N, C-alpha and C positions, 0 to 999 in steps of 0.2 A: 381143530386138530391140536393135540398137545405133543410135547417133545417125546413122551413115552409111546405115542401111537404112530410114529413115523417109521416106515420101513425102507431100507435101501437094499436093492439087489443089484448085482453086477455080473457080467458075463463077457465072453469073447467067442467069436465064431469065424472060422475060415469060410467065406461065402462061396468061393470057387478057386480052383487051381487049373485054369483052362490051358495053360501052355503044355501041361503034361498029357492032355487028352485031345489037343487041337480043338478045344471047345470054342463056342461062338464069341466069347469075350476076347479071345486071342486071335481068331481067324476072321471074324466077321466085321461088318461095317454097318453104319446106320444105328438106329435105336436098339439098345439091348438092355435087358433087365435081369437081375438075379434076386430072388426072394427066399427068405428063410423064416419059418415060424418059430418064434421064441416062446417057450412055455415057462412061466415063473415057477420056481420051486415052492413058493407059497403064494396064494392069491392075496391081492390087496383088497381093501374094502371098497375102493372106487378106482377107476383107471388112474394109474400113476403118471407123473411126468417122466418121459423117457428121453434120454440123451444118447446119441450114437456118434461114433467117430471112427475114422480109419486108423488102424494101428499098424497095418502093413499094406503097402501098395507097390506092386512089382509090375512095371509097364515097359513098353517099347519106347526107347528114347527117340525114335525116328518119327513119331506121330504126336499129335496134340494130346495134352493131358486133360481129360474131361471126366468129371465125376459128380454124382449126386447121390448122397446117402441119407436115408431118413427112416423114422419109425412110423409105420402106418397101422391103422386099425387097432389102436391100443385099447385093451380091455383090462379088467381086474386080473385076468388069468394069463395074459401074454400080449404079443404084438407081432407084426410083420417087419422084419429087418430088410430094407430094400436098397439095392445098389443099382444105379443106372449109369450108362455111358452112351455116347452117340458119335456120329461122324466117323472119322478114320482112326479113332483111339483104339489101341491094342493093349489089353490088360491081361497080364499073365496070371495074377492072383491078387486077392484082397482078403484081409482079415479085418473084422470090425469089432470094436468094444462097445458095450452099452451099460448104462446105469439107469435104473428105475427108482424113483423116489415117490412115495405116496403113503396114504393112511393104511394102517394094518390093525388087525384086531388086537386089543389089549387084554391082559389077564383079568383086569377089573371090569371088562365089558360083560354085560349080561342082558338077556332079552326078557322083557316082561310081556307075556301074552295076554 
């Protein structure tokens, strides 16, 4: 990989806003999961490295704060953004940011068949 062939894509996504709809992240208990399929605006040449983080976390202050956020099933075209919680944690809403870094097609690339 050369410097000219590295691509960086970024995005943000509200994964859920369960307090507004009495959704399971707000009203439930035990294991809970939210998934969102991210599709890259341009495909990478190979699966990129994907970093995810929580940029907004609105939760009930009376319960334990538990969270697991990850990128799963990363391909050249996208990935699954996954948020999990468990136990008595009550989460009103979560927004996640992501960054993908990987090889992209360069203008000087060409295929010889």
